[in-house]
C-alpha positions in Angstrom: 94.8 129.8 111.7 94.9 129.8 107.9 92.0 128.5 105.9 93.1 125.2 104.4 90.7 125.4 101.5 91.9 128.8 100.3 95.5 127.5 100.3 94.7 124.2 98.6 96.5 124.0 95.3 93.9 121.5 94.0 91.0 123.9 94.7 92.7 126.3 92.2 91.9 123.9 89.4 93.7 124.6 86.1 95.4 127.6 87.8 97.3 125.1 90.1 98.2 122.6 87.4 101.5 124.2 86.3 102.8 124.1 89.8 102.0 120.4 89.9 103.4 119.7 86.5 100.2 118.4 85.0 97.5 119.2 82.5 93.7 118.9 82.7 92.3 116.5 80.1 88.7 116.2 81.3 86.1 117.7 83.6 82.4 117.6 84.4 80.5 119.6 87.0 81.9 117.6 89.9 85.2 116.0 88.9 88.4 116.8 87.0 91.1 114.5 85.5 94.7 115.7 85.0 97.7 113.9 83.5 101.2 114.3 84.9 103.8 115.8 82.6 106.6 114.3 84.7 105.7 110.7 85.5 107.6 107.4 85.3 104.7 105.8 83.4 102.7 106.9 80.4 99.3 108.4 81.3 99.8 108.8 85.1 96.7 110.7 86.1 94.8 112.3 89.0 91.1 112.2 89.5 89.8 114.8 92.1 86.6 116.4 93.1 86.3 120.1 92.2 84.8 120.7 95.6 87.2 120.7 98.5 86.9 117.2 100.0 89.8 116.3 102.3 89.5 112.5 102.4 87.6 109.7 100.7 85.7 109.2 103.9 84.3 112.7 103.5 82.7 111.9 100.1 79.0 112.7 100.2 76.2 113.8 98.0 76.7 114.0 94.3 80.4 113.2 94.4 79.7 110.0 96.4 76.9 109.0 93.9 79.1 109.5 90.8 82.5 108.4 92.1 82.3 104.8 90.9 81.0 105.6 87.4 83.5 108.4 86.8 86.4 106.2 88.1 85.4 103.3 85.8 85.1 105.6 82.8 88.4 107.4 83.2 90.4 104.3 84.0 89.0 102.5 80.9 90.0 105.5 78.7 93.5 105.6 80.3 93.9 101.9 79.8 92.8 102.1 76.2 94.9 105.1 75.3 98.1 104.0 76.9 97.9 100.3 75.9 98.1 99.4 79.6 97.1 96.0 80.9 95.4 97.6 83.8 95.3 100.8 85.8 96.4 100.8 89.4 94.2 103.0 91.7 95.9 104.5 94.7 94.5 106.8 97.4 97.1 108.1 99.9 96.5 110.2 102.9 98.7 113.2 103.7 100.4 115.4 101.2 97.8 117.7 99.7 94.7 117.7 102.0 92.3 117.4 99.1 91.1 114.0 97.9 93.0 113.0 94.7 93.0 109.5 93.3 96.3 108.4 91.6 95.6 106.5 88.4 98.7 104.6 87.1 98.4 102.7 83.8 100.6 99.6 84.0 102.3 98.1 81.0 104.8 95.2 81.0 108.3 96.1 82.2 107.4 99.7 83.2 108.4 101.4 86.5 105.4 100.0 88.5 105.1 96.9 90.6 102.4 95.3 92.6 104.2 95.4 95.9 102.2 96.9 98.7 104.1 95.2 101.4 107.3 96.4 103.0 110.3 94.1 102.9 111.0 90.9 101.1 107.7 89.6 99.7 106.8 85.9 99.7 104.4 84.6 97.1 102.2 81.6 97.8 100.0 80.0 95.2 96.6 79.0 96.6 94.7 75.9 95.4 92.3 78.2 93.5 95.2 79.5 91.4 95.1 82.9 93.2 98.2 84.2 94.8 98.8 85.4 98.3 101.5 87.8 99.1 103.0 88.4 102.5 106.1 90.0 104.0 109.0 87.8 105.2 109.5 90.3 108.0 105.9 91.2 108.9 103.9 88.0 109.3 100.1 88.1 109.1 98.4 89.2 112.4 96.5 86.5 114.3 93.3 85.4 112.6 91.3 86.0 115.8 92.3 89.6 115.8 91.3 90.0 112.2 87.9 88.3 112.9 87.2 90.7 115.8 87.8 93.7 113.6 85.8 92.1 110.7 82.9 91.6 113.1 83.0 95.2 114.3 83.1 96.5 110.7 80.3 94.3 109.6 78.0 95.3 112.6 78.7 99.0 112.0 77.9 98.8 108.3 74.8 96.8 108.9 73.5 99.2 111.6 74.1 102.3 109.4 71.9 101.2 106.5 
């Protein structure tokens, strides 16, 4: 069986960037930030740990301690330098088996949208002024089912303190 880490394009750092059509713009001892050279939006970037970490659930140690601070810093710079209203943050599984956070600066009328739901989206304004989005074809799961999972998650997190 092949060693996944030795074949990981992201573990190659700058040497793998040309293959991925991107350029490194920042790094520290633990993290690196690259910008795509072929994106639909200005400043589309990737934040990734230098150490081979397959999934966000595998973050530990120094990377786990610094993730929030680094993410906040680089998204602020991306927002400022692209004139974006905000920066969408996506983490997908699959593809390259090395954690990489997609950072997508969003400006009015660009290629991005806020749709995370498949199918026709229904928007409902709540009394608070917030909006709730749901799918016309995939209704919300029963509240009791959601509460059961919420209770299990809560108990596990409280017990692992």
